[in-house]
N, C-alpha and C positions, 0 to 999 in steps of 0.2 A: 754754756746756755742750752746745748742741744737737748739734754735730758729734761730740763725744766720746760723748754718750749714744746717738746713732744708731749709731755704730760698735759700741758695747758691746752694744746690743740685737741687732744683726745677727749678732754672734758668739755671744752667750750664749743668746738666745732661739731661734736656729736649732738649736742643739744640744739645747736643752731641750724643744722642741715637735715636732721632726721625727718623722714616722711616726705621730703621734697623731690626725691628721685634724681639728685644731682650727681652724687658720687657712685660710680659703678665699676669698681676696680676688678681686674682679673684676679682669679685665685692663683696660687702658686702652681707653676707647671711650665710646660714647653709649648711655645707657639709652633715651632718646627724644629728641625734638627740643629739649627744654628742659634736660635733665640729662646732664652729661658726668662721666666718672670717670677719675682717674689712679691707676694702681697704683704704690705705693712699697713694694716687697717684700711684706710681709704686710698692709699698710694701704692703705686707699683714701681719697682726698680727692675732693671733688665740686665741680662748678660748675653753677650754675643761671642760665640766661640767658633774658631775655624783653624784647622790644622794645628791644634795645640795652643793657640793664642786665645786668651780670654779678655774681653773688654767689658767693663761695667758701665752702664748708662744710668746716671744719677745714683745718689747714695742714701736716699730715703731718710727716715726718721732716725733718732737714736733709739733703735728698736731692739728689745731684748731677745727676740726670737729670730733675728736675721741669720745667724750662723746655723741654727737648727733647720731653718727652711732651705738654706743653701745646701745643707747636707742631704735634704730630700732629693735635690737635683743633682747631687754628686759633684758640686762645685766647691773647691777649697778656696777660702778667702786669700790664702797666700799666693794663689795662681793669678790673682788680679793685679796687673802691673800698671794699668792705665784706666782712669775713670773719667768719662765724659760727663760734664755737668751742664745741664741746660740752663739752670738759674740757681740762685743762692738761697731760696726759701728752705725753711727747716725740714720740710718733708722731702727735700731733694739733696740736702747736704749733711743731714744730722749725723750720719755715721763717720763723717770726716772731721767733725768739730773736736776741739782739744779735750773736751770732757766725755767723749764717746768711749765705747769699749775698745777702740783702736784696732779693729779687724784689718784695716787697710792703711796702717801707718806708713808703709813703704811704697804705696802706690802714688803715681803722679796723677795730678788732676788737670784735665783739659777744661779751660773755661775762657769765655770771651773776654777780651781786654776791657770792654765797657762794663761787663757784669762784674769783673774783678774789683771795680771801684766800690761796690757794696762791701766787699771783704776788707778793703783797706780803710774804709770809713770815709772815703771822699764823698760818697753818696749814701744816704740812708734809705732803706726800704720802707715804703708806706703802703698800707692796705686799708680796708674798710673805707673806700672812696677817699683815700688820702688822710683819714682822720687818725690813724694809729701807726706809730713808727715801731718797726720790729727791732729787737735787740741785735747788736752787732754780732755777726758770725765770725768765729775765729778758728783757723785751721793751721797746722804746721806742715801739711803736705806740700811737696814741691809742685809748682804750678807750671803748666804750659799755656801761655796766653795766645789766643788765636783771634783771627779777624774774619769778617764776612768773606766767603768764597775760598778760604784757605783749605788746602787738601793735605791731609796727613796720612802716613802709612805706618801701620804697626805690623811688622812682618808683611804678610800679603793681604792684610785687611786695609781697605781704602776707606778713609773717613773724610767727608766733605762737610765743612762748617758753614751753616747758613744762618745769618742774623735775622731774628724775627722779634723786634722790640714791641712792647706794648704791655704784656703782663708784667715784665720788668724792663728796665731800660736797655739791658744787654742780653736778653733771652736768646739763646742759641739752640737751633735744632741740628741734628746730625744725620746725614745721609750716608749709610754704610753700604759699600759695595754696590751702589746704585740700586739696591734692592730692599733696603730697610730704612724707613725715616722715623727717627725717634723725636717726637714733637714736644715732650715735656708738657708745659701748661700753655700751649698756644691754641689747641683745638679741644673742644668738648663735644663728645658724641651724644646727641639726644636720640629719642626714639625714631625720629625722622631724618637723622643726618647730623653733620658737623656744624657747630657754631663756634664763634670766638669764645674763649674761655671766660670763666666767671667774672661778672662785672665788678663786684665789690673788691676783688683782689688785684685788679689791674692798676698799673701806674697811669695808663692812657688807653682807654677802650677804643677810641678811633684809630690810634696808631696800631693797636693789635689787629683790627680788622684790615687795615691797609697791608700789614705784614703778611696776613694769610692770603690775600689776593695775589701778592707778589710770589708767594710760595707756590700757590696753585699754578700760576702762569709759568713759573720756572719748570715745574714738572711736566706740564703739558707741552711746552715748547721743545723740551728734550725727549718727549715721548717716553717718559719714565712712569712706571706703574708700581712703585714700591709698596711694601706693607707699611701702612701709616699707623704708628704705635704711640698711643697717648699715655700720659702719666696717671690718669685716673678713670678712664672710661673705655679701655680696651683697644682693639685694633681693627683695621679694615684695609682691604686692598682695592676697594671700589672708590675711585676719586670722586665720582658723582655723589656718593653718599658722604664721603669725608668732607667735601667742600660745599655741601648743599646749602648751608645757611650762614656762610661766614661773614655776610654783611649784617648779621644779628649777633647779639651777645647773650650768653646764658645768664638769666636773671636769678641771682641767688636769694632774692627777697620773696619768691613765691614758689609754689609747687609747679613742677615743669609740665607744660602742655605742648604736645600730647605726652601723656604720662607713660613711662616705660615700665611695664609690669615686672620686668626682670631686675629692676633696680632694688637694692636692699633697703629696708626701712631705715636702718642705721648702718652706714658703711664701716663703722668702727667695731661692729660685732662680726667676728670672723670665724665663727664655729664651723662654717661649711668649708673652710680652707684646711684640707687634710693631706697628710702624707700619701694616703692611698690614692686620692684623686690626682695629686701632683705627679705620681709615678705611673698612672694608668690612662689619663685622659689628655688629649691635646686641647689647647685653649681656643675656643671657637671665635670666629670672626664676628664682629658687630655688623648687623644688617638692619634695614628699616623694619621697625616693629609696628605693625598695625594692631594696636591694643584694643581688646574688646572693652566695652563700657556697659557694665551690668547695672549701673546706677546704684542707689543706696536705698535700702528698705526704709530708712528714716531720711526723707528729703531735706536738703539744706534749707529749702524755702520755709519749712515748718519751724526749724530752729530760728531762722531770722524773723519769722512772723511773731513768734512769742517774744523774742528779744525786742522787737520794735514796739510791741504792746507794753512791755515792761518799761521801756524808755518813755513812752507817752504818759503812762501813769506816774512815773517818777517826775517828769517835767510838770505834770498837772499838780502833783503834791507841792513842788517847789513854788509854783506860781499861784497856788490856791488863794493865799491871803490877799494877793494883789487883784486877782480876777474876781474874787468874791467879797471884796471889801464892803459892799453894800448889804451883805447878808449877816445874819446873826452869828455870834461866836459859836453857838452850838451847831449851826448848819455847817460852818466852816470846818469844825472839828470832825463832824460826821463825814464830810466829803474827803477831808485829808486822810481819815482813817480808812475809808474805802479805797482811795487811791494808793495808799501805802500797802494795803492788803493785796490789791491788784498787781502792784509792781513786784511784790515779793512772790506772789503765786505765778505770775507770768515769767518772772526771772528764773524761778525754780524749774518751771516747765521747759524753758529754753535750755537751761543747763542739762536737764535730764535728756532732752532730745539731742543735744550736742554729744552727750556721752554715748547714746545709741548710734548716732551717725559715725562717730569715731570707731566704735567696735565693729559695726557692720561693714565699714569701708573696705573695698578690695585693695585699696592703696595704703591702708593704715598698717598698724603693727598687729592688732588682734585678728583682723580678717575673719570674723566669726561667720559671716555669710559664706565665704569661700570654704571654710572648714565644714560647714553644714552641707553644702552642695557636694563636696568631695566625699563626705561621709555617707550620704545617701547613695551617691553614684556607686560606691563600693559594694552595695547590695544588689545592683542592677546587672543582670547577666542575660542578654538577649541571644537566643540561638542564631546560628548563621542563617542569613536570609530572613530572619524574623523581623517583627515590627514592635516598636515601643510607643507608648503614649504618655506625654507629660501633661497633666491637667492643671491649668492655671500657670502657664510657663513664664509669665512676667516678662523679663528681659532675655529669657532663653537660657539661663545659666545651667539649670539641671538637665534640660533636654540636650544641650551641647556637651555637657560633661558625660552624659550617658552615651551619646553618639560617638564621642572620641574614645570611650572605653570599649565600645562594641562596633568596631569599624566595618564588620561584615553584616551588619544589620542596619535598619533604618529607624529613625525616631521622628515622631510628629509631636509638635508642641502646639497647644491651643490655649486661648485666653479671650476674655471679653474685651480686655484693654480699655476699660471704662475711663471716663473723664477724671475720676478721682485718682487715677494713676497716670498722669499726663506724660511722664517720662518713659512709660512702658508701651511699646507698640510693636507691630509686626516687623516694620522696617528695622527697628533697633535689634530685634532678635536675629534677623537675616544678616545685618551688618556684623553682629557679634559672631555668628557662625562663620562668616567669611574670614574675620580676623583670626579666629581660632583654627581655621583650616578644616572645619567640619562640613563636609559636603553631603553627608548622609543624614542630615536633619532638615526638616521643613516646618513651616509654621502657618497656621490659619486661625480664623476666628472660631470660637466655640464656647460653650457654656457648660459648666460642671453640673448644673441643675438637670439638663437634658442633653446628653451627648449625641451628636449626629453621626453615630456609627452603629452598625448592626451588632447584635450579640456576638461575643466571642470573635472579635476582630483582631485583637492584639495579643502578642506573646508576653508583654510586660506592661503594666501600668504603674505610674509613679506620680508623686505630687509633693510639694513642699510649702507649708504654711499658707494654704489656700482656703480650706473649707470653713475655718473659724471666722473668716471675713464675710461669709455669705449669710446675711441676716435673714431671719424668718424661715429658715429651712432646717429640718431635722438632719443633724450631721451624720448620723448612722445611715439615713436614707441616701445622703450624698455619696457615702462610701459604697453603698449597694449599687448605685448608678454607675460608679466607676468600675466596680467589679463585674458589672453586667457585660462590658465590652471585652473582658479578659477571656482568652481561650482556656479550655480545660487543660490543665497542666501548666498554665502560665503563672508567672509570679508577680507579686506586687510589693511596692515599697512606698508607703505613704506617711509623710511626716507632718505633724501639726500640733497645735496646743490642744491636747485631748483631755482637758480637765473635765471632771464630772459635770460641772455647771454648763459646759459647752456641749459635751458629747454624750452625757449620760453614763451609764455603767459600761465601760469599754471592756472590762474583764468578762462580763456576761456576753458581750458582743463577740469576743474572741471565742468563747465556748460555743456560741451558736454557729459560728463559721466552721468550727471543728466538727460539730454534729452534722453539718450539711456536707461533709466530705472534704473540706479544705484541709490541707496538710501543712505542717511546719509553721503554724501561725504563732507569731510572737508579738507581744506589745513591749517594745524596748524603750525604757525611759532614756531620753537624751539629755536631760537636765540634771543628771547625777554623775557627770564626768565624761560621758561619751562625746558630747559636743560642747558642753558648758558645765560649770559647777552649779550646785543648787543655789548658792548665794548669788551667783551671777544671773541665773535664770530669774530669781525673784526680783533682783534689781532691775532687770530689763523687761519685766512682765512677760516672761516666756516660761514660767513655771508650769508644769504640766505637759511640757513638750514630750512627745512620744513618736516612735517610728513603728508603724504597723507593717509587718512583713509576713509573707506566707506564699502558699501555692494553691491554686484553685483545683 
């Protein structure tokens, strides 16, 4: 059943968990000189080696690339004589099942006596809050059954078995040489520390939390500070981080908050797991992530507002005959027609806004906003000790990106932060800069119509999707006002929807700048593949997007 179960999980769990920030597996590589890791989609399996002895911790999926990735690490499957199993779920025992590729046929498996009851069929594994019973796992490998507190030695490697029931009834964690704690599916590392593992997959969530409290107490009483290594979310040697929220459970039904920007959109997509990285980079420790919040150019409130309007119109349509029974049939028909039209129009508007929200989201798959910001920032080069200005900085994304890319310069972001953009304000910009570790950026109120700076103040000026929102003002004059504060020899990178209807003849404007002595002036379409395709731009009402760059 391992191959079938592995394929099933890859399909179903990929769809169910993508975008939620739950699974954050380590890529294949080495944590340190003793401990190696292989990534199998969302899961990690580990190898501990010392003085020629190799112990494997968990056996992962029935995964076709396991031997290939072990080869990256220089580990021969035949060298593995003992495998420590934390629990019997498919993503932890698949390579040991009878229909697997049989890489470890001769290895002995260490498993808790209680957990072994799943393998014998005495107890059946249930997930999805107990609603679904998993298929019976079958393996022919010789077993070593262990109990809570039992200590084993494999040559000079010490293994202590610690029972942590909850995720499964007999889940075991393994403390190796008092320095490495392999926790399987007991702890989940969020952006702000450890939680009890995923709620929907546990046999008993309350028991799981109790087990983690006992585990923390055991380590602290013995003054142990091992590397705490999880099955799906990396490792940490900071006990305060690892046990930060173990009285709470990771909720699989929602996107995680605070959201971890390092989490892959889909943990089953592993194109970034490469041989080159495995052989050249150590696997970094998990730490507390203070994620920036750049908000979304299409606010969720607008999506919900249109949806609510559509729902009201739909309810009105359904109830029209009852509410207007004293009206003529013609009047009722006209009212129902209007309500149906309103429901369709508002529903369509809600769907369109939701599409925009998804594509702009920094936490989604497309991340168009992030791509645009990083794309503009690649054109911004501030001389050492120089100053940059971001006009209409919003939540600070472009100013911060420019500051991070030009750390020996300073960047100022300005905005009116009007009531129409309630989620954008100076404090949010400052919080985002702090979260990004950008200390060379500052923010203050300002207005693109009249900038409160002297002529030739800045070495670089920049902006992103600002001027088209300023109604009643000539857009080319707004550009002139921005260029006024740019030093001679300074550069500019200004991105906006520069359609002729909004901006007039921009090709002529570029020629005017060149005639005035501006150099290297280019109007670069960004809706023809640079940031987005033409079709996508039309769909999102961003057609005509251009990046104006040059030197004064």
